[in-house]
C-alpha positions in Angstrom: 40.2 -9.1 28.4 40.1 -6.8 25.3 41.3 -3.2 25.3 37.8 -1.7 25.7 37.4 -3.6 29.1 40.8 -2.5 30.2 40.0 1.2 29.4 36.6 0.9 31.4 38.4 -0.8 34.4 41.2 1.9 34.3 38.6 4.7 34.2 36.7 3.1 37.1 39.9 2.9 39.2 40.6 6.5 38.5 37.2 7.5 39.7 37.6 5.3 42.9 40.8 7.2 43.7 39.0 10.6 43.6 37.8 11.6 47.0 34.1 12.6 47.6 33.8 16.4 47.9 30.9 17.9 50.0 30.0 21.3 48.6 28.1 23.4 51.2 26.0 26.3 50.1 24.2 28.5 52.8 21.1 29.9 51.2 18.9 32.8 52.5 16.7 35.2 50.3 18.7 34.8 47.1 16.0 33.7 44.7 17.5 35.8 41.9 20.9 34.2 42.1 20.8 30.7 43.7 19.6 29.0 40.5 22.7 30.1 38.6 24.9 29.0 41.5 23.4 25.5 41.7 23.5 25.0 37.9 27.2 25.9 37.8 27.9 23.4 40.4 26.0 20.6 38.7 28.0 21.2 35.6 31.2 20.3 37.4 33.7 18.0 35.4 34.8 16.5 38.7 32.8 13.3 39.0 32.4 12.6 42.8 30.7 15.3 44.9 27.6 16.0 46.8 25.8 19.3 47.0 24.4 20.3 50.4 22.0 23.3 50.1 21.1 24.7 53.6 18.0 26.9 53.4 18.4 29.2 56.4 14.7 30.1 56.8 14.4 32.0 53.5 11.2 34.2 53.2 11.4 34.3 49.4 11.3 31.4 47.0 15.0 30.4 47.6 14.0 27.2 49.5 11.5 26.2 46.9 14.2 26.6 44.1 16.5 24.3 46.1 13.8 21.7 46.4 13.1 21.7 42.7 16.8 21.1 41.9 16.9 18.3 44.6 14.0 16.5 42.8 16.0 16.4 39.6 19.5 15.5 40.8 20.4 12.8 43.3 23.6 14.5 44.2 21.7 17.3 45.9 20.5 17.3 49.5 18.5 20.2 50.9 18.3 21.1 54.6 15.6 23.5 55.8 16.1 25.2 59.1 15.0 28.2 61.0 16.9 31.4 60.3 20.1 31.5 62.4 22.5 33.3 60.1 25.2 32.2 57.7 27.4 30.7 60.4 24.5 28.6 61.7 23.8 27.5 58.2 27.4 26.5 57.5 27.4 24.5 60.8 24.4 22.6 59.7 26.0 21.8 56.4 29.3 20.6 58.0 27.4 18.3 60.4 25.6 16.7 57.4 28.6 16.3 55.1 29.6 12.7 53.9 32.6 13.6 51.9 36.3 13.3 52.6 36.8 16.9 51.6 34.8 20.0 52.0 34.2 23.1 49.8 32.2 26.2 50.5 30.3 28.3 47.8 28.1 31.2 48.5 24.6 31.2 46.8 25.1 34.5 45.0 28.3 33.4 43.4 29.0 30.8 40.6 31.8 28.7 39.5 33.2 27.5 36.1 32.9 23.7 35.2 36.5 22.8 36.1 36.3 24.5 39.5 36.4 21.4 41.7 38.5 19.4 39.3 41.3 21.9 39.4 41.1 22.3 43.2 41.3 18.5 43.7 44.1 17.9 41.2 46.9 18.3 43.8 45.0 15.7 45.9 45.4 13.1 43.2 49.2 13.5 43.2 49.6 13.8 47.0 46.8 12.2 49.2 48.5 13.6 52.4 47.4 17.1 51.6 45.0 18.6 54.1 44.0 21.8 52.4 44.2 23.2 48.9 44.1 27.0 48.6 42.9 28.5 45.2 43.8 31.8 43.7 42.0 35.0 44.4 38.4 34.9 43.1 37.2 36.8 40.1 35.1 39.7 41.0 32.2 40.9 38.9 29.3 43.3 39.5 25.6 42.5 39.7 25.4 42.3 36.0 28.1 39.8 35.7 30.7 42.2 34.2 34.3 41.5 35.5 35.7 44.1 37.8 39.0 42.7 39.1 40.9 39.4 39.2 43.7 39.9 41.7 47.2 38.4 41.3 48.3 34.9 40.9 51.1 33.3 43.0 53.5 30.4 42.4 52.0 27.0 42.5 53.3 24.7 45.3 53.2 23.9 49.1 52.8 26.6 51.6 55.4 26.8 54.3 53.7 26.7 57.8 55.3 30.2 58.8 53.9 31.7 55.5 50.3 30.6 55.5 48.8 32.9 58.0 50.7 35.9 56.8 49.7 35.4 53.2 46.1 35.1 54.2 46.3 38.3 56.1 48.0 40.1 53.3 45.5 39.0 50.7 47.7 39.4 47.8 47.3 36.1 46.1 44.5 34.6 48.2 42.5 35.8 51.2 40.4 34.5 54.2 37.4 33.6 52.1 36.1 30.1 52.8 35.4 30.0 49.0 38.0 29.0 46.5 39.5 26.4 48.9 39.2 22.7 49.5 39.5 21.3 53.0 40.0 17.8 54.4 36.8 17.0 56.4 38.8 15.9 59.5 40.1 19.4 59.9 36.6 20.5 60.9 36.1 17.9 63.8 35.3 19.8 66.9 35.1 23.2 65.2 32.1 25.2 64.6 31.4 28.8 63.5 30.3 31.2 66.3 26.6 31.6 65.5 26.7 35.3 66.5 29.4 36.2 64.0 27.8 37.0 60.7 30.7 38.9 59.1 34.4 37.9 59.6 33.5 34.3 60.2 35.7 33.3 57.2 38.7 35.0 58.8 38.1 33.4 62.2 37.6 29.9 60.7 40.5 29.9 58.4 42.9 31.1 61.1 41.9 28.0 63.2 41.9 25.5 60.2 45.3 26.7 58.7 46.9 25.9 62.0 45.3 22.4 62.2 46.5 21.6 58.6 49.9 19.8 58.3 50.1 20.1 54.5 48.7 23.1 52.5 49.0 23.4 48.8 48.5 26.6 46.6 47.2 26.4 43.1 46.8 29.5 40.9 43.4 28.0 39.7 41.0 30.9 39.4 37.5 29.5 38.5 35.4 31.1 41.3 33.2 34.2 40.4 32.4 36.5 43.2 29.3 38.7 42.6 29.1 42.1 44.3 25.4 42.1 45.3 23.5 44.8 46.7 22.1 43.9 50.0 24.6 41.2 51.0 26.2 41.5 54.5 29.6 41.8 53.2 28.8 44.7 50.9 26.4 46.4 53.3 27.3 50.0 54.1 26.2 49.6 57.8 29.3 50.0 60.1 27.9 47.3 62.5 28.5 44.7 59.9 32.2 45.3 60.2 32.4 44.6 63.8 32.7 40.8 63.2 36.1 41.5 61.6 37.2 43.5 64.7 36.2 40.7 66.9 38.1 38.1 64.9 41.2 40.3 64.4 41.5 41.2 68.1 41.3 37.5 69.0 44.0 36.8 66.4 46.1 39.7 67.6 46.3 38.3 71.1 47.4 34.8 70.0 51.0 33.6 70.5 51.3 32.9 66.8 50.7 36.6 66.0 52.8 38.0 68.9 55.9 36.0 68.1 56.0 36.5 64.4 57.0 40.2 63.5 55.8 40.0 59.9 52.6 38.2 60.8 51.9 40.8 63.6 52.3 43.7 61.2 49.9 42.0 58.7 47.3 41.6 61.5 47.8 45.3 62.5 47.4 46.3 58.9 44.1 44.6 58.6 42.9 46.1 61.9 44.0 49.5 60.8 41.9 49.1 57.5 38.9 47.9 59.5 39.0 50.6 62.0 39.2 53.4 59.6 36.4 51.8 57.5 34.1 51.5 60.6 34.7 55.2 61.6 34.3 56.5 58.1 31.1 54.6 57.6 29.6 55.9 60.7 30.6 59.6 60.0 29.5 59.6 56.4 26.2 57.7 56.7 23.4 60.0 55.6 20.6 57.5 56.3 21.2 56.8 60.0 22.5 59.0 63.0 25.6 57.4 64.5 26.5 60.5 66.6 26.0 58.7 69.9 27.9 55.5 68.7 30.8 57.7 67.4 31.0 59.5 70.8 31.0 56.3 72.7 33.7 54.5 70.7 35.9 57.6 69.7 38.4 57.4 72.5 39.0 53.7 72.5 39.2 53.6 68.7 41.6 56.6 68.8 44.0 54.6 70.9 43.7 51.4 68.8 44.0 53.3 65.4 47.1 55.1 66.7 48.8 52.0 67.9 48.0 50.2 64.6 49.3 53.1 62.6 52.6 53.2 64.4 52.9 49.4 64.0 52.2 49.2 60.3 52.1 52.4 58.4 55.4 53.4 56.8 54.2 56.4 54.7 54.4 59.5 57.0 51.6 61.4 55.1 49.2 58.5 55.4 50.1 58.0 59.1 49.4 61.7 59.7 46.0 61.6 57.9 44.8 58.6 59.7 45.8 59.7 63.1 43.8 63.0 62.4 40.8 60.7 61.8 41.0 59.4 65.3 41.0 61.4 68.6 38.0 62.8 70.2 34.5 62.9 68.7 35.0 66.6 67.8 38.4 65.9 66.3 36.9 63.1 64.0 34.0 65.3 62.9 36.2 68.2 62.2 38.5 66.2 60.1 35.8 64.7 57.9 34.1 68.1 57.5 37.4 69.5 56.1 37.9 66.3 54.0 34.5 66.6 52.4 34.7 70.3 51.8 38.0 69.8 49.9 36.5 67.2 47.9 33.5 69.1 47.2 35.5 72.1 45.9 37.5 69.8 43.4 34.4 67.9 42.4 32.5 71.2 41.6 35.3 71.8 38.9 34.7 68.3 37.6 38.3 67.2 38.5 37.9 64.6 41.1 39.0 61.0 40.3 38.8 57.9 42.5 41.9 55.6 42.3 40.7 52.0 42.4 37.9 49.9 40.8 37.0 47.4 43.6 34.8 47.4 46.6 36.5 50.4 48.3 36.1 52.6 45.2 32.5 51.6 44.7 31.7 52.4 48.4 33.5 55.6 48.1 31.6 56.7 45.0 28.2 55.9 46.6 29.0 57.6 49.9 30.3 60.8 48.1 27.3 60.9 45.7 25.0 60.8 49.0 27.0 63.9 50.0 26.3 65.7 46.8 29.9 65.1 45.6 30.2 63.7 42.1 33.4 62.3 40.6 34.9 62.6 37.1 36.0 59.0 36.7 37.9 56.1 38.2 41.7 55.5 37.8 43.5 52.1 37.7 47.3 51.4 37.5 48.9 51.1 34.2 49.8 47.3 34.6 46.1 46.5 35.1 43.9 44.9 32.3 41.7 47.6 30.9 38.2 47.4 32.3 35.5 46.8 29.7 32.9 48.3 32.2 32.9 51.0 34.8 32.5 49.9 38.4 29.3 52.0 38.6 28.3 51.7 35.0 28.3 55.5 34.6 31.8 56.9 34.9 34.9 56.3 32.6 37.9 54.2 33.8 41.3 55.6 32.9 44.8 54.3 33.4 47.0 56.4 35.6 49.1 57.5 32.6 45.8 59.0 31.0 45.1 61.2 34.1 44.9 64.8 32.9 47.1 66.3 35.6 47.8 69.4 33.5 44.3 70.5 34.4 44.1 72.8 37.5 42.6 71.3 40.6 43.0 67.8 39.5 42.4 65.6 42.7 42.8 61.9 43.3 41.1 60.1 46.1 42.9 56.7 46.8 40.3 54.0 47.5 42.5 51.0 48.5 43.6 49.1 51.6 46.6 50.4 53.4 49.1 48.0 51.8 48.0 48.9 48.2 47.7 52.7 49.1 51.5 52.7 50.2 52.4 50.8 46.9 50.6 53.2 44.4 51.2 56.4 46.3 54.7 57.0 44.7 53.4 56.6 41.1 50.6 59.0 41.8 53.1 61.6 43.1 55.5 60.9 40.1 52.5 61.6 37.9 52.5 65.2 39.3 49.1 64.9 41.1 49.3 67.4 44.0 45.9 67.0 45.6 45.9 63.5 47.0 43.4 62.2 49.4 42.9 59.0 51.3 39.5 57.1 51.6 
């Protein structure tokens, strides 16, 4: 046997050891995005995968686009079904999978050519791995301009006691189904609740992480998450956050959460962030009237927010402000009226800045603009990579060190989750900012 044949046999043997990966993409009314998503998956350097496109009753040309790709590439299978929501679509994809491993990709996102190869690399060294967790996804706006990239952790196996807490904390990775590789056997007898359209990723990964015996983290970061107008995740409607509350309350009551102090605090932190997000969205919505809804949930949410604040908020000023945002309906409305009036006075002098450049900051900018409150610009921490593009495409982005605090009435509205708020607050105070607000 000559060397050429030996090389060919060796390459064939390498391919045979690579497991088949089923990539599931739930598709619904994304005709402007799904083509880019599919193309990026077909360009993968990993050789053994099938692409399952689940058309969930699209009313635009999304389903037809999927069919055209299926005709050209035998690796693609298209499933057409009546509309049932993203959970139903993913269930259909899981039921049809043939691979040993499973990956999820959303239809309005895209991945780099080495995405699957880098996620699968640990499996080729240790076939007993049940799940590979990738780094935080790369965020970009609707025009494809990068917004944030998150932090990278240290590569290696994740200890059982650390997995759930790390997911909840969302520092190096989060509960998204995307950016991860799962052994197919983990999904036996599991299905997404059809009624849960937001928060289903958190619910699923909570269950799957406890089934997995061996989980590996890789700082691979090849998944591009697009902030698309109209998606459920980015919709301003407060109802679309209730799925997170359902999932978090179920998690909160489990033995795993109750018996682990650090994990319980992480769960409470997430609950706290979602509660304040829901209340704020209802109160500040200028398109729909949530008066009756706020009145009906005010007392229950007041108790829950207060309990969560006591469990997870260390900064006294943040705790004070957040408790003020609970209470009776009149208390909540009174607080937000005062909050908006203070911001309006500073904005009138063109001295209002938003600290943050991600989803919280963009939501804040839009909500304030609807209230007639315009900002001067966005602020990011000094250790961040400079943004080449403003989150909204209009206002400047400054490092904290560039903030002109010598100007009278300079105000900063912190648009971050609780954990990040508490982390950046000392630096903002040290800078000399006296008018600090919390989104």
